[in-house]
Phi, psi and omega in degrees: 000131180266110181268124183259125184275187187296339183273001179297138180251089188295339180295345178277346181297139177073015184291346184274001174065038178097342180286154181264121180284157174267127179267122175240122180256161180228144172217159180165184185285148174274335187255060176285156175284132181303324182288349180266350189297321183296319179295322178294316180297319179296318180295319179293318179297321178293322179297318178298318180297321178297317178298318181293320179293324183282325183230075192291340184261004186251117177292150182254133179237126179262128174260120185217140173284351178061025174291164179299146177093235189301318182300314183286327177297314179295322179297320179298317179295319180300316180293320178298326180270011176061040171267156175283137178253125176243121177276128180239116186250147176281340181220167170306152190304317182298323178286319181298323183295342178293343181272001178267127193287328187219161183301327182295315179292326178293319178297320179295321178298312182295323179295318179290322180297327179296339181267356181285141178282339186201151176234132178238129173257119183298127184290144174279155176301153180300138178058033182276340183069212177281118181285140168301151186303313184292329179293326176299318179287330173297316178297323176298314179298319178297319179298314181296318180294326181280329189256358180252144171279329180225134172246122176265121179254112176268096204208150179271358176090000180282121184271306184258145177212164182299131178262179184297331181272005177091353178271167175266138178185180178279126180291119181302128180082359179276181182300314181298328179292318177293323176300317178299318180297321179297321185281325182266336180093158178240122181287138175292147179296335182269352184288147176284173191293337184258357179286128180290143178290155180273126176278160181242139180294125183252128175247113185260114175257117184291137176209138175285163172228157184288332178290123181296130177212148175279111185276149187274354189286127178286322178262126180303136181247157176251140178306132183101355176280139175272117180281320178201165170096011174301137187295335180267006182292150179266067178235158181303315181292323178295318179295321180294314183287331174296321178296318179298310184290327177294318178295319175300317184293322177297318178295317180298322177299318178295323178297317181297323183272353184291126175300138184299327181299321181293314181291324177296323178296319178293320179294319179295325177299325181279314188263344186087167181293330177242088185299142176292163183302326182297331179279344181270356178297136183304326183289348177272346187302312182296325179292314182292320181293316179293322176301314182301317179294314182296318181294312181297319180293321181289324176297317178298314179294325178297315178297319178296320181298311181299315179297321181294316180298316179296315182295317181294318178297317180295314180294323178296316179298314179297322180297316180292322177299315179299321179294320179294320178296318181296323183276356181232263189295325189219107186263030177289149186295337180298324179292321177296317179297319178297318179300311182293316182297315180294321178297319179294319178298316178297321181292318179295317178297322178296314179297321184295318187263327191248359180225172181115182181294327179219077184299146184295331177295317178296320178299317178303312182294315181294316183290327175295317178295319178297316180299318180294318178298318179292324179297315179295322179297320177299313182290326174299314179299315183295334178269358181083017178275111186270067179226155178257128176303326182300335180278351183240345189269123173053049184297330182269001183251115180248020188260234190293332185268007178303329183296333182294317177298315178301317182296314181295319180296319180294322181285324179286340182306328180282351191256108173251121188273004176302325186258018187247119175289141182269160179215080184293327179296318178294320178301317180295313184288316188278339183236297191295302181293319180297319180292323177299316178295321182296314179297318181295329179280323189280324187296322176294328179295313179294325177295316180295317179298316180298316181294318181293315179295323177297321179294320179296314180298320180293319180297318179294322179296315179297318179299317180298320179292319178296318178295326177295316177296321178295323177297317178298316179297319179295322178295318178293332178272011178059043177291163180298147181299325180296320178296316179299319180298318181289326177293318176299317179299314183296317179295319179296319180294320179298313179295321178298312181296325176298317179294321181294316180296318180294319178296318179298317179298316179295319183296320183281347175066035184299318183294314180296318179299317179302314182296317183289318179296322181294326179282325185282329183305305179299328180295314178293322179296318179295320178297322178297321177297318180295322178293320177300319179296319180294320179292320179295326179275001183055042180231070183297335180298328180288344179271343182297318175298329178294313180296321179296312180295321179295321177297318178297320179294321177295322177295320178296318178296320179293322177296321177297315177302316182295315179297319180301312184286330175292324178288338183248033179302139187297135178233152184259130179228104180269004183290000000 
């Protein structure tokens, strides 16, 4: 849970207009040499420029504890480069300020904090009481490693140092400890015991410190040198984070270009024409705005996908028919030209929508999944469920859809539900009951479509087989060659159309959708009954586990849908 203290500026929430920001965190030494600061600032500013050039549609947000030294240097550069600054504290501000040694450093901290757009106090574990000082900083490191796509360590590379008991080890909550967390990963609280933790991309900027230490570097380094973590590096973690940030940037580009009318319509569909008070809370703004963009963009891509599949199938069928006519009844060159032209048109349309670095079909599926995740996050917040969808969605998938978890986590970061009034009745009406009715309405429709298309495909297949037998009989009866050619053409077209209809039915997933909708409908209906009982008993707290469990089930259903459609991505077969 992200607790926002009194200095939080809620008017900054949602300032990105639906786009997903990139989180960059900073850690490092407090005792930097003053003469090294300029070199560090130049290196950081250049790093920001590289990120902006690579991902031009993605705003950059710096997460910083604003401690003396590296934290404040990075914050200063972030503000100069017009990045959003988010202060992340291990304790409430009054407690945190006790760790500043002198009035000058405290004044510098307060001055920098005044420029932060938002303040987050990392939550303590439940029933933890007064946290030991070092455990608070350990929790801060865990938060930064979990919520940042990139962690910049302004660090001399020394891992172990003398501890309080006289032994050598990693100082809990120190820079080396956060570096370790980035490399080994931090397991989500919702992850099962065998799910591997997610590692964080680490960018190591070398910097000396005033405290004497034996440094591990064999080759002497100069302050401001990047030891590792350049975003363009050819390493597994760099490639992984580039894929995440590239997918975010494509989505952000679509958000920027999205007509306001389309996104407003999607938002109105979720909240209604008169949104409840819970939806007007500033901390809900980034979730709702991003949902509206994701929903509108996915609807647009869905319509394009359906039209493209129909057009490509139609052009492919016509191309094959023209080829069959040319090779049989009528060998005029116009039929050959029609065959080649239609095949080329189908191929170009296929490449445009279904292939490339970021095919539109993949965008449709990813953006639909993102919209669903954000929708569940909105309803969880509105019901008082203090959980992050990112901790439950696609935990076993570390591939192409990893960016969806990052995006939801970044958008939810602004949302602290401590200050958010709940509205369980709205959650029931706008989501649970409405979704139950939708599933109950949709599954018979998909069943009828599946049955009708199946009947058409079967009829065409039988017709093709009968025409084939008729062709054989005509051949044995010495029928005219022109008659045989037309019979061959008719049988071939019938079999072709049967295959196209069957492929279209399989591609659209009508049967699978029918089965899943039929199973989900009663689940939502039963959940609605439980919520009604909780409301009647004036015990909304007892309904929160219901909403939480229902959200997890919806996420699982959405993950299944995503995997199904990814496995069935449309392919072109002109054979």
